PQR file of N, CA, C, O and H, with PARSE charges and radii, in Angstrom:
ATOM      1  N   MET A   1     110.974  63.881 -12.995 -0.4000 1.5000
ATOM      2  CA  MET A   1     111.674  64.012 -11.744 -0.0000 2.0000
ATOM      3  C   MET A   1     110.024  64.131 -10.841  0.5500 1.7000
ATOM      4  O   MET A   1     109.155  64.895 -11.259 -0.5500 1.4000
ATOM      5  N   ALA A   2     109.768  63.078  -9.336 -0.4000 1.5000
ATOM      6  CA  ALA A   2     108.999  63.737  -9.114 -0.0000 2.0000
ATOM      7  C   ALA A   2     109.360  64.599  -8.259  0.5500 1.7000
ATOM      8  O   ALA A   2     110.574  64.678  -8.071 -0.5500 1.4000
ATOM      9  H   ALA A   2     110.475  62.458  -8.997  0.4000 1.0000
ATOM     10  N   SER A   3     108.431  65.537  -7.453 -0.4000 1.5000
ATOM     11  CA  SER A   3     108.579  66.408  -7.057 -0.0000 2.0000
ATOM     12  C   SER A   3     108.223  66.063  -5.335  0.5500 1.7000
ATOM     13  O   SER A   3     107.295  65.439  -4.821 -0.5500 1.4000
ATOM     14  H   SER A   3     107.445  65.473  -7.606  0.4000 1.0000
ATOM     15  N   PRO A   4     109.463  66.807  -4.718 -0.5600 1.5000
ATOM     16  CA  PRO A   4     109.482  66.118  -3.482  0.2800 2.0000
ATOM     17  C   PRO A   4     108.660  66.234  -2.271  0.5500 1.7000
ATOM     18  O   PRO A   4     108.223  67.358  -2.023 -0.5500 1.4000
ATOM     19  N   LYS A   5     108.341  65.163  -1.385 -0.4000 1.5000
ATOM     20  CA  LYS A   5     107.668  64.545  -0.705 -0.0000 2.0000
ATOM     21  C   LYS A   5     107.579  65.395   0.552  0.5500 1.7000
ATOM     22  O   LYS A   5     108.473  65.284   1.390 -0.5500 1.4000
ATOM     23  H   LYS A   5     108.696  64.251  -1.586  0.4000 1.0000
ATOM     24  N   LEU A   6     106.241  66.507   0.811 -0.4000 1.5000
ATOM     25  CA  LEU A   6     106.355  67.319   1.859 -0.0000 2.0000
ATOM     26  C   LEU A   6     105.278  67.206   3.119  0.5500 1.7000
ATOM     27  O   LEU A   6     104.121  67.132   2.706 -0.5500 1.4000
ATOM     28  H   LEU A   6     105.514  66.597   0.130  0.4000 1.0000
ATOM     29  N   PHE A   7     105.374  67.183   4.219 -0.4000 1.5000
ATOM     30  CA  PHE A   7     104.798  67.185   5.205 -0.0000 2.0000
ATOM     31  C   PHE A   7     104.339  68.339   5.798  0.5500 1.7000
ATOM     32  O   PHE A   7     105.338  68.706   6.416 -0.5500 1.4000
ATOM     33  H   PHE A   7     106.314  67.243   4.554  0.4000 1.0000
ATOM     34  N   THR A   8     103.400  69.220   6.030 -0.4000 1.5000
ATOM     35  CA  THR A   8     103.499  70.662   6.637 -0.0000 2.0000
ATOM     36  C   THR A   8     102.402  70.748   7.328  0.5500 1.7000
ATOM     37  O   THR A   8     101.256  70.416   7.027 -0.5500 1.4000
ATOM     38  H   THR A   8     102.588  68.922   5.528  0.4000 1.0000
ATOM     39  N   LEU A   9     102.817  71.204   8.255 -0.4000 1.5000
ATOM     40  CA  LEU A   9     101.773  72.085   9.745 -0.0000 2.0000
ATOM     41  C   LEU A   9     101.934  73.612   9.637  0.5500 1.7000
ATOM     42  O   LEU A   9     101.110  74.205  10.332 -0.5500 1.4000
ATOM     43  H   LEU A   9     103.748  71.473   8.500  0.4000 1.0000
ATOM     44  N   GLU A  10     103.056  74.669   8.722 -0.4000 1.5000
ATOM     45  CA  GLU A  10     103.774  75.277   8.683 -0.0000 2.0000
ATOM     46  C   GLU A  10     101.762  76.466   8.797  0.5500 1.7000
ATOM     47  O   GLU A  10     100.698  76.224   8.227 -0.5500 1.4000
ATOM     48  H   GLU A  10     103.726  74.186   8.158  0.4000 1.0000
ATOM     49  N   GLY A  11     102.173  77.729   9.865 -0.4000 1.5000
ATOM     50  CA  GLY A  11     101.219  78.809   9.649 -0.0000 2.0000
ATOM     51  C   GLY A  11     100.476  78.265  10.378  0.5500 1.7000
ATOM     52  O   GLY A  11     100.363  79.238  11.124 -0.5500 1.4000
ATOM     53  H   GLY A  11     103.037  77.926  10.328  0.4000 1.0000
ATOM     54  N   LYS A  12      99.454  77.076  11.112 -0.4000 1.5000
ATOM     55  CA  LYS A  12      98.255  77.044  11.038 -0.0000 2.0000
ATOM     56  C   LYS A  12      97.944  77.387  12.515  0.5500 1.7000
ATOM     57  O   LYS A  12      96.791  77.175  12.890 -0.5500 1.4000
ATOM     58  H   LYS A  12      99.545  76.285  10.505  0.4000 1.0000
ATOM     59  N   GLY A  13      98.918  77.939  13.478 -0.4000 1.5000
ATOM     60  CA  GLY A  13      98.965  78.980  14.750 -0.0000 2.0000
ATOM     61  C   GLY A  13      98.505  77.537  15.290  0.5500 1.7000
ATOM     62  O   GLY A  13      97.367  77.722  15.719 -0.5500 1.4000
ATOM     63  H   GLY A  13      99.854  78.111  13.174  0.4000 1.0000
ATOM     64  N   LEU A  14      98.829  76.280  15.459 -0.4000 1.5000
ATOM     65  CA  LEU A  14      98.260  75.432  16.231 -0.0000 2.0000
ATOM     66  C   LEU A  14      99.290  75.267  17.524  0.5500 1.7000
ATOM     67  O   LEU A  14     100.495  75.454  17.351 -0.5500 1.4000
ATOM     68  H   LEU A  14      99.754  76.129  15.110  0.4000 1.0000
ATOM     69  N   LYS A  15      98.614  74.811  19.190 -0.4000 1.5000
ATOM     70  CA  LYS A  15      99.074  75.167  20.334 -0.0000 2.0000
ATOM     71  C   LYS A  15      99.265  73.279  20.669  0.5500 1.7000
ATOM     72  O   LYS A  15      98.257  72.611  20.899 -0.5500 1.4000
ATOM     73  H   LYS A  15      97.636  74.660  19.331  0.4000 1.0000
ATOM     74  N   LEU A  16     100.305  72.800  20.651 -0.4000 1.5000
ATOM     75  CA  LEU A  16     100.183  71.536  20.714 -0.0000 2.0000
ATOM     76  C   LEU A  16     101.060  70.943  21.980  0.5500 1.7000
ATOM     77  O   LEU A  16     102.283  70.830  21.898 -0.5500 1.4000
ATOM     78  H   LEU A  16     101.124  73.342  20.464  0.4000 1.0000
ATOM     79  N   ASP A  17     100.403  70.620  23.019 -0.4000 1.5000
ATOM     80  CA  ASP A  17     100.887  70.662  24.397 -0.0000 2.0000
ATOM     81  C   ASP A  17     101.054  69.206  25.042  0.5500 1.7000
ATOM     82  O   ASP A  17     101.829  68.868  25.937 -0.5500 1.4000
ATOM     83  H   ASP A  17      99.410  70.712  23.086  0.4000 1.0000
ATOM     84  N   SER A  18     100.109  68.431  24.340 -0.4000 1.5000
ATOM     85  CA  SER A  18     100.502  66.951  24.745 -0.0000 2.0000
ATOM     86  C   SER A  18     100.382  65.860  23.659  0.5500 1.7000
ATOM     87  O   SER A  18      99.812  66.020  22.579 -0.5500 1.4000
ATOM     88  H   SER A  18      99.480  68.705  23.613  0.4000 1.0000
ATOM     89  N   GLU A  19     100.802  65.082  23.949 -0.4000 1.5000
ATOM     90  CA  GLU A  19     100.847  63.373  22.494 -0.0000 2.0000
ATOM     91  C   GLU A  19      99.277  63.467  22.072  0.5500 1.7000
ATOM     92  O   GLU A  19      98.926  63.219  20.919 -0.5500 1.4000
ATOM     93  H   GLU A  19     101.265  64.953  24.826  0.4000 1.0000
ATOM     94  N   ALA A  20      98.239  63.894  23.228 -0.4000 1.5000
ATOM     95  CA  ALA A  20      97.326  63.802  22.789 -0.0000 2.0000
ATOM     96  C   ALA A  20      96.591  64.230  21.419  0.5500 1.7000
ATOM     97  O   ALA A  20      95.840  63.667  20.622 -0.5500 1.4000
ATOM     98  H   ALA A  20      98.524  64.095  24.165  0.4000 1.0000
ATOM     99  N   ASP A  21      97.386  65.953  21.585 -0.4000 1.5000
ATOM    100  CA  ASP A  21      97.148  67.110  21.114 -0.0000 2.0000
ATOM    101  C   ASP A  21      97.887  67.156  19.439  0.5500 1.7000
ATOM    102  O   ASP A  21      97.480  67.824  18.489 -0.5500 1.4000
ATOM    103  H   ASP A  21      97.996  66.409  22.232  0.4000 1.0000
ATOM    104  N   ILE A  22      98.765  66.464  19.465 -0.4000 1.5000
ATOM    105  CA  ILE A  22      99.656  66.026  17.934 -0.0000 2.0000
ATOM    106  C   ILE A  22      99.276  64.962  17.457  0.5500 1.7000
ATOM    107  O   ILE A  22      99.400  64.767  16.248 -0.5500 1.4000
ATOM    108  H   ILE A  22      99.096  65.922  20.237  0.4000 1.0000
ATOM    109  N   GLU A  23      98.731  64.033  18.276 -0.4000 1.5000
ATOM    110  CA  GLU A  23      98.666  62.689  17.716 -0.0000 2.0000
ATOM    111  C   GLU A  23      97.395  62.892  16.311  0.5500 1.7000
ATOM    112  O   GLU A  23      97.323  61.814  15.722 -0.5500 1.4000
ATOM    113  H   GLU A  23      98.630  64.191  19.258  0.4000 1.0000
ATOM    114  N   PRO A  24      96.615  63.759  15.795 -0.5600 1.5000
ATOM    115  CA  PRO A  24      95.814  63.584  14.893  0.2800 2.0000
ATOM    116  C   PRO A  24      96.439  64.009  14.396  0.5500 1.7000
ATOM    117  O   PRO A  24      96.376  63.144  13.523 -0.5500 1.4000
ATOM    118  N   HIS A  25      97.637  65.110  13.768 -0.4000 1.5000
ATOM    119  CA  HIS A  25      97.971  65.922  13.396 -0.0000 2.0000
ATOM    120  C   HIS A  25      99.460  65.650  12.631  0.5500 1.7000
ATOM    121  O   HIS A  25     100.090  66.297  11.795 -0.5500 1.4000
ATOM    122  H   HIS A  25      97.689  65.812  14.478  0.4000 1.0000
ATOM    123  N   ILE A  26      99.691  64.455  13.287 -0.4000 1.5000
ATOM    124  CA  ILE A  26     101.252  63.737  12.525 -0.0000 2.0000
ATOM    125  C   ILE A  26     100.316  62.203  12.269  0.5500 1.7000
ATOM    126  O   ILE A  26     100.907  61.250  12.775 -0.5500 1.4000
ATOM    127  H   ILE A  26      99.179  63.930  13.966  0.4000 1.0000
ATOM    128  N   LYS A  27      99.421  61.948  11.806 -0.4000 1.5000
ATOM    129  CA  LYS A  27      99.013  60.561  11.396 -0.0000 2.0000
ATOM    130  C   LYS A  27      99.746  60.396  10.020  0.5500 1.7000
ATOM    131  O   LYS A  27     100.625  59.588   9.722 -0.5500 1.4000
ATOM    132  H   LYS A  27      98.941  62.723  11.395  0.4000 1.0000
ATOM    133  N   ASP A  28      99.170  61.348   9.277 -0.4000 1.5000
ATOM    134  CA  ASP A  28     100.032  61.144   7.886 -0.0000 2.0000
ATOM    135  C   ASP A  28     101.747  60.732   7.587  0.5500 1.7000
ATOM    136  O   ASP A  28     102.262  59.927   6.812 -0.5500 1.4000
ATOM    137  H   ASP A  28      98.456  62.005   9.519  0.4000 1.0000
ATOM    138  N   LEU A  29     102.265  61.595   8.491 -0.4000 1.5000
ATOM    139  CA  LEU A  29     103.677  61.829   8.790 -0.0000 2.0000
ATOM    140  C   LEU A  29     103.696  59.901   9.649  0.5500 1.7000
ATOM    141  O   LEU A  29     104.687  59.188   9.492 -0.5500 1.4000
ATOM    142  H   LEU A  29     101.847  62.249   9.121  0.4000 1.0000
ATOM    143  N   LYS A  30     102.961  59.608  10.137 -0.4000 1.5000
ATOM    144  CA  LYS A  30     103.595  58.074  11.072 -0.0000 2.0000
ATOM    145  C   LYS A  30     102.898  57.320   9.638  0.5500 1.7000
ATOM    146  O   LYS A  30     103.444  56.225   9.506 -0.5500 1.4000
ATOM    147  H   LYS A  30     102.156  60.188  10.265  0.4000 1.0000
ATOM    148  N   ALA A  31     102.106  57.507   8.785 -0.4000 1.5000
ATOM    149  CA  ALA A  31     101.670  56.578   8.235 -0.0000 2.0000
ATOM    150  C   ALA A  31     102.850  56.354   6.906  0.5500 1.7000
ATOM    151  O   ALA A  31     102.683  55.386   6.164 -0.5500 1.4000
ATOM    152  H   ALA A  31     101.663  58.396   8.892  0.4000 1.0000
ATOM    153  N   SER A  32     103.905  57.201   6.693 -0.4000 1.5000
ATOM    154  CA  SER A  32     104.911  56.983   5.471 -0.0000 2.0000
ATOM    155  C   SER A  32     106.340  57.604   6.183  0.5500 1.7000
ATOM    156  O   SER A  32     106.639  58.552   6.908 -0.5500 1.4000
ATOM    157  H   SER A  32     104.041  57.987   7.296  0.4000 1.0000
ATOM    158  N   ASN A  33     106.863  56.735   5.671 -0.4000 1.5000
ATOM    159  CA  ASN A  33     108.137  57.368   6.007 -0.0000 2.0000
ATOM    160  C   ASN A  33     109.105  57.616   4.761  0.5500 1.7000
ATOM    161  O   ASN A  33     110.235  57.143   4.635 -0.5500 1.4000
ATOM    162  H   ASN A  33     106.620  55.965   5.082  0.4000 1.0000
ATOM    163  N   ASP A  34     108.543  58.319   4.008 -0.4000 1.5000
ATOM    164  CA  ASP A  34     109.717  58.617   2.800 -0.0000 2.0000
ATOM    165  C   ASP A  34     109.338  60.592   2.372  0.5500 1.7000
ATOM    166  O   ASP A  34     109.550  61.299   1.386 -0.5500 1.4000
ATOM    167  H   ASP A  34     107.625  58.703   4.110  0.4000 1.0000
ATOM    168  N   PHE A  35     108.806  60.780   3.514 -0.4000 1.5000
ATOM    169  CA  PHE A  35     108.981  62.361   3.563 -0.0000 2.0000
ATOM    170  C   PHE A  35     110.349  63.108   3.085  0.5500 1.7000
ATOM    171  O   PHE A  35     111.376  62.801   3.691 -0.5500 1.4000
ATOM    172  H   PHE A  35     108.634  60.206   4.315  0.4000 1.0000
ATOM    173  N   GLU A  36     110.417  63.924   2.196 -0.4000 1.5000
ATOM    174  CA  GLU A  36     111.875  64.633   2.148 -0.0000 2.0000
ATOM    175  C   GLU A  36     111.938  65.861   3.136  0.5500 1.7000
ATOM    176  O   GLU A  36     113.023  66.235   3.584 -0.5500 1.4000
ATOM    177  H   GLU A  36     109.584  64.174   1.704  0.4000 1.0000
ATOM    178  N   GLU A  37     110.669  66.522   3.489 -0.4000 1.5000
ATOM    179  CA  GLU A  37     110.564  67.883   3.851 -0.0000 2.0000
ATOM    180  C   GLU A  37     109.559  67.575   5.125  0.5500 1.7000
ATOM    181  O   GLU A  37     108.672  66.744   5.320 -0.5500 1.4000
ATOM    182  H   GLU A  37     109.788  66.219   3.125  0.4000 1.0000
ATOM    183  N   ILE A  38     110.115  68.620   5.874 -0.4000 1.5000
ATOM    184  CA  ILE A  38     108.907  68.543   7.049 -0.0000 2.0000
ATOM    185  C   ILE A  38     109.023  70.412   7.388  0.5500 1.7000
ATOM    186  O   ILE A  38     110.029  71.091   7.596 -0.5500 1.4000
ATOM    187  H   ILE A  38     110.836  69.295   5.716  0.4000 1.0000
ATOM    188  N   ARG A  39     107.245  70.907   7.318 -0.4000 1.5000
ATOM    189  CA  ARG A  39     107.488  71.855   8.075 -0.0000 2.0000
ATOM    190  C   ARG A  39     106.636  72.392   9.605  0.5500 1.7000
ATOM    191  O   ARG A  39     105.405  72.370   9.585 -0.5500 1.4000
ATOM    192  H   ARG A  39     106.428  70.356   7.149  0.4000 1.0000
ATOM    193  N   LEU A  40     106.954  72.597  10.167 -0.4000 1.5000
ATOM    194  CA  LEU A  40     106.563  72.870  11.224 -0.0000 2.0000
ATOM    195  C   LEU A  40     106.315  74.098  11.820  0.5500 1.7000
ATOM    196  O   LEU A  40     105.390  74.189  12.627 -0.5500 1.4000
ATOM    197  H   LEU A  40     107.953  72.615  10.183  0.4000 1.0000
ATOM    198  N   GLN A  41     107.053  75.123  11.522 -0.4000 1.5000
ATOM    199  CA  GLN A  41     107.345  76.586  11.832 -0.0000 2.0000
ATOM    200  C   GLN A  41     105.569  77.101  11.746  0.5500 1.7000
ATOM    201  O   GLN A  41     104.666  76.631  11.053 -0.5500 1.4000
ATOM    202  H   GLN A  41     107.804  75.049  10.867  0.4000 1.0000
ATOM    203  N   GLY A  42     105.544  78.283  12.785 -0.4000 1.5000
ATOM    204  CA  GLY A  42     104.410  78.723  13.031 -0.0000 2.0000
ATOM    205  C   GLY A  42     103.560  78.071  13.808  0.5500 1.7000
ATOM    206  O   GLY A  42     102.397  78.473  13.771 -0.5500 1.4000
ATOM    207  H   GLY A  42     106.277  78.665  13.348  0.4000 1.0000
ATOM    208  N   ASN A  43     103.827  77.118  14.548 -0.4000 1.5000
ATOM    209  CA  ASN A  43     102.750  76.524  16.141 -0.0000 2.0000
ATOM    210  C   ASN A  43     103.972  76.243  16.958  0.5500 1.7000
ATOM    211  O   ASN A  43     105.181  76.266  16.730 -0.5500 1.4000
ATOM    212  H   ASN A  43     104.772  76.791  14.578  0.4000 1.0000
ATOM    213  N   THR A  44     102.984  75.882  18.320 -0.4000 1.5000
ATOM    214  CA  THR A  44     103.846  75.493  19.591 -0.0000 2.0000
ATOM    215  C   THR A  44     103.395  74.176  19.808  0.5500 1.7000
ATOM    216  O   THR A  44     102.242  73.750  19.742 -0.5500 1.4000
ATOM    217  H   THR A  44     102.002  75.863  18.506  0.4000 1.0000
ATOM    218  N   ILE A  45     104.620  73.478  20.123 -0.4000 1.5000
ATOM    219  CA  ILE A  45     104.995  72.501  20.558 -0.0000 2.0000
ATOM    220  C   ILE A  45     105.471  71.773  21.868  0.5500 1.7000
ATOM    221  O   ILE A  45     106.593  71.293  22.031 -0.5500 1.4000
ATOM    222  H   ILE A  45     105.557  73.824  20.177  0.4000 1.0000
ATOM    223  N   GLY A  46     104.913  71.769  22.358 -0.4000 1.5000
ATOM    224  CA  GLY A  46     105.431  71.636  23.897 -0.0000 2.0000
ATOM    225  C   GLY A  46     106.221  70.339  24.088  0.5500 1.7000
ATOM    226  O   GLY A  46     106.239  69.504  23.184 -0.5500 1.4000
ATOM    227  H   GLY A  46     104.001  72.158  22.226  0.4000 1.0000
ATOM    228  N   VAL A  47     106.863  70.149  25.221 -0.4000 1.5000
ATOM    229  CA  VAL A  47     107.282  69.037  25.733 -0.0000 2.0000
ATOM    230  C   VAL A  47     106.925  67.701  25.545  0.5500 1.7000
ATOM    231  O   VAL A  47     107.372  66.727  24.940 -0.5500 1.4000
ATOM    232  H   VAL A  47     106.848  70.827  25.956  0.4000 1.0000
ATOM    233  N   ASP A  48     105.813  68.019  26.384 -0.4000 1.5000
ATOM    234  CA  ASP A  48     105.302  66.290  25.602 -0.0000 2.0000
ATOM    235  C   ASP A  48     104.956  65.890  24.142  0.5500 1.7000
ATOM    236  O   ASP A  48     105.536  64.976  23.557 -0.5500 1.4000
ATOM    237  H   ASP A  48     105.450  68.810  26.876  0.4000 1.0000
ATOM    238  N   ALA A  49     103.996  66.621  23.616 -0.4000 1.5000
ATOM    239  CA  ALA A  49     103.995  66.917  22.110 -0.0000 2.0000
ATOM    240  C   ALA A  49     105.432  66.711  21.090  0.5500 1.7000
ATOM    241  O   ALA A  49     105.452  66.148  19.995 -0.5500 1.4000
ATOM    242  H   ALA A  49     103.525  67.364  24.092  0.4000 1.0000
ATOM    243  N   SER A  50     106.671  67.386  21.859 -0.4000 1.5000
ATOM    244  CA  SER A  50     107.777  66.916  21.004 -0.0000 2.0000
ATOM    245  C   SER A  50     108.406  65.555  21.198  0.5500 1.7000
ATOM    246  O   SER A  50     109.096  64.960  20.370 -0.5500 1.4000
ATOM    247  H   SER A  50     106.655  67.843  22.748  0.4000 1.0000
ATOM    248  N   LYS A  51     108.010  65.073  22.629 -0.4000 1.5000
ATOM    249  CA  LYS A  51     108.203  63.395  22.973 -0.0000 2.0000
ATOM    250  C   LYS A  51     107.660  62.819  22.097  0.5500 1.7000
ATOM    251  O   LYS A  51     108.369  61.981  21.540 -0.5500 1.4000
ATOM    252  H   LYS A  51     107.450  65.557  23.301  0.4000 1.0000
ATOM    253  N   ALA A  52     106.330  62.962  21.614 -0.4000 1.5000
ATOM    254  CA  ALA A  52     105.565  62.145  21.049 -0.0000 2.0000
ATOM    255  C   ALA A  52     105.983  62.158  19.059  0.5500 1.7000
ATOM    256  O   ALA A  52     105.781  61.242  18.262 -0.5500 1.4000
ATOM    257  H   ALA A  52     105.754  63.643  22.067  0.4000 1.0000
ATOM    258  N   LEU A  53     106.582  63.511  18.793 -0.4000 1.5000
ATOM    259  CA  LEU A  53     106.730  63.806  17.480 -0.0000 2.0000
ATOM    260  C   LEU A  53     108.473  63.256  17.191  0.5500 1.7000
ATOM    261  O   LEU A  53     108.626  62.567  16.182 -0.5500 1.4000
ATOM    262  H   LEU A  53     106.746  64.255  19.441  0.4000 1.0000
ATOM    263  N   ALA A  54     109.447  63.484  17.853 -0.4000 1.5000
ATOM    264  CA  ALA A  54     110.565  62.761  18.115 -0.0000 2.0000
ATOM    265  C   ALA A  54     110.734  61.316  17.157  0.5500 1.7000
ATOM    266  O   ALA A  54     111.207  61.331  16.021 -0.5500 1.4000
ATOM    267  H   ALA A  54     109.323  64.044  18.673  0.4000 1.0000
ATOM    268  N   PRO A  55     110.403  60.476  17.635 -0.5600 1.5000
ATOM    269  CA  PRO A  55     110.244  58.987  17.130  0.2800 2.0000
ATOM    270  C   PRO A  55     109.939  58.731  16.067  0.5500 1.7000
ATOM    271  O   PRO A  55     110.602  57.984  15.348 -0.5500 1.4000
ATOM    272  N   VAL A  56     108.685  59.386  15.667 -0.4000 1.5000
ATOM    273  CA  VAL A  56     107.919  59.672  14.022 -0.0000 2.0000
ATOM    274  C   VAL A  56     109.153  60.420  13.231  0.5500 1.7000
ATOM    275  O   VAL A  56     109.462  60.069  12.092 -0.5500 1.4000
ATOM    276  H   VAL A  56     108.146  59.993  16.251  0.4000 1.0000
ATOM    277  N   LEU A  57     109.945  61.649  14.039 -0.4000 1.5000
ATOM    278  CA  LEU A  57     110.735  62.184  12.829 -0.0000 2.0000
ATOM    279  C   LEU A  57     111.765  61.335  12.734  0.5500 1.7000
ATOM    280  O   LEU A  57     111.828  61.162  11.517 -0.5500 1.4000
ATOM    281  H   LEU A  57     109.694  61.934  14.965  0.4000 1.0000
ATOM    282  N   SER A  58     112.630  60.678  13.228 -0.4000 1.5000
ATOM    283  CA  SER A  58     113.669  60.158  13.949 -0.0000 2.0000
ATOM    284  C   SER A  58     113.157  58.798  12.226  0.5500 1.7000
ATOM    285  O   SER A  58     113.884  58.702  11.237 -0.5500 1.4000
ATOM    286  H   SER A  58     112.578  60.818  14.216  0.4000 1.0000
ATOM    287  N   SER A  59     111.883  58.048  12.402 -0.4000 1.5000
ATOM    288  CA  SER A  59     111.457  57.181  11.623 -0.0000 2.0000
ATOM    289  C   SER A  59     111.954  57.574   9.559  0.5500 1.7000
ATOM    290  O   SER A  59     112.220  56.882   8.576 -0.5500 1.4000
ATOM    291  H   SER A  59     111.293  58.127  13.205  0.4000 1.0000
ATOM    292  N   GLN A  60     111.830  59.032   9.861 -0.4000 1.5000
ATOM    293  CA  GLN A  60     111.913  59.607   8.626 -0.0000 2.0000
ATOM    294  C   GLN A  60     113.673  59.117   7.601  0.5500 1.7000
ATOM    295  O   GLN A  60     114.891  59.228   7.736 -0.5500 1.4000
ATOM    296  H   GLN A  60     111.614  59.594  10.659  0.4000 1.0000
ATOM    297  N   LYS A  61     113.123  58.820   7.077 -0.4000 1.5000
ATOM    298  CA  LYS A  61     114.938  58.379   6.136 -0.0000 2.0000
ATOM    299  C   LYS A  61     114.899  59.178   4.711  0.5500 1.7000
ATOM    300  O   LYS A  61     115.841  59.933   4.468 -0.5500 1.4000
ATOM    301  H   LYS A  61     112.133  58.730   6.967  0.4000 1.0000
ATOM    302  N   ASN A  62     114.777  59.162   4.602 -0.4000 1.5000
ATOM    303  CA  ASN A  62     114.565  60.747   3.420 -0.0000 2.0000
ATOM    304  C   ASN A  62     114.612  61.614   3.662  0.5500 1.7000
ATOM    305  O   ASN A  62     114.098  62.264   2.751 -0.5500 1.4000
ATOM    306  H   ASN A  62     114.012  58.549   4.799  0.4000 1.0000
ATOM    307  N   LEU A  63     115.013  62.375   4.590 -0.4000 1.5000
ATOM    308  CA  LEU A  63     114.697  63.666   4.931 -0.0000 2.0000
ATOM    309  C   LEU A  63     116.085  64.414   4.333  0.5500 1.7000
ATOM    310  O   LEU A  63     117.210  63.931   4.461 -0.5500 1.4000
ATOM    311  H   LEU A  63     115.431  61.847   5.330  0.4000 1.0000
ATOM    312  N   GLN A  64     115.785  65.687   3.656 -0.4000 1.5000
ATOM    313  CA  GLN A  64     117.072  66.176   3.269 -0.0000 2.0000
ATOM    314  C   GLN A  64     117.337  68.107   3.767  0.5500 1.7000
ATOM    315  O   GLN A  64     118.396  68.674   3.500 -0.5500 1.4000
ATOM    316  H   GLN A  64     114.871  66.079   3.553  0.4000 1.0000
TER
END
């Protein structure tokens, strides 16, 4: 059995306020829609960055 596909920014201490701030960090997440687990804890994600992240998260069909 293959190990779960994980995307993580966990514990990086990032301060992502805008779409431009988050974009370079989520390019791998946007490139694939088969992640099973996404870890974002340990970072600050502002409103505008969250708005950019939301459609990317909703495109993930295999989240557990």
